[in-house]
C-alpha positions in Angstrom: 17.0 -1.4 20.9 16.2 2.4 22.1 18.4 4.7 20.5 19.0 6.5 24.5 20.8 3.4 24.9 22.9 4.2 22.6 26.2 5.8 23.3 26.2 9.3 22.0 29.9 9.1 20.9 28.7 6.2 18.4 25.5 8.4 17.1 28.2 10.9 16.8 30.0 9.1 14.8 27.3 8.3 12.2 25.4 9.9 10.1 21.7 8.9 10.4 21.2 6.7 7.4 24.1 4.5 8.3 22.3 4.0 11.2 19.2 3.1 10.2 20.9 1.0 7.8 23.0 -0.7 10.2 20.2 -1.4 12.5 18.1 -2.7 10.5 21.1 -4.7 9.2 21.1 -6.3 12.9 17.1 -7.1 12.6 17.0 -4.3 15.0 14.6 -1.3 15.1 13.9 1.8 16.1 11.2 2.2 18.5 7.7 3.3 17.3 7.7 6.5 18.7 10.4 8.5 20.3 11.1 11.1 22.7 12.4 14.5 22.7 15.7 13.1 24.0 15.9 10.3 21.2 15.0 12.6 18.5 17.6 15.3 19.6 20.2 12.5 19.8 19.4 10.8 16.2 19.4 14.1 14.6 22.9 15.0 16.4 21.0 18.3 17.7 20.2 19.7 22.1 16.7 18.8 22.8 16.3 23.0 23.2 16.7 22.8 19.0 13.7 20.0 19.2 11.8 21.8 21.1 12.4 25.5 18.9 11.3 23.4 15.9 8.3 22.0 17.5 6.5 24.9 18.2 8.0 26.2 14.7 5.8 23.3 13.3 9.1 22.3 11.1 9.4 18.9 12.5 6.5 16.2 12.9 4.9 15.0 16.0 2.8 14.1 18.2 1.3 16.1 21.8 0.1 12.4 23.5 -1.2 13.8 27.3 0.8 16.1 27.4 4.3 13.8 25.8 5.7 15.2 22.9 6.4 11.8 20.6 7.9 11.8 17.0 7.4 8.5 14.9 10.4 6.9 13.7 9.6 6.6 10.5 8.3 9.9 10.0 11.4 11.3 11.0 13.7 9.6 9.3 11.9 10.9 5.9 11.9 14.7 7.0 15.5 14.2 7.3 16.1 12.4 3.5 13.4 15.5 2.7 15.8 18.4 3.8 18.6 16.9 2.0 
């Protein structure tokens, strides 16, 4: 199941941890690498915010062929550290 296919209204009603728990209980998993829009939906923020955090090196990311990619496990761990 891809994050992008989840309705934004559903993401808005869930916290990241409850979403991840729901995904793991249903035997589905996040894709290994997420796109900017998918991370923004997961974190419930604007894509511009993600770009700003990348520019300031505040969020873990990788740049591959000019594209920004985010390791799903790293993002989840990063959110836990930011509490």
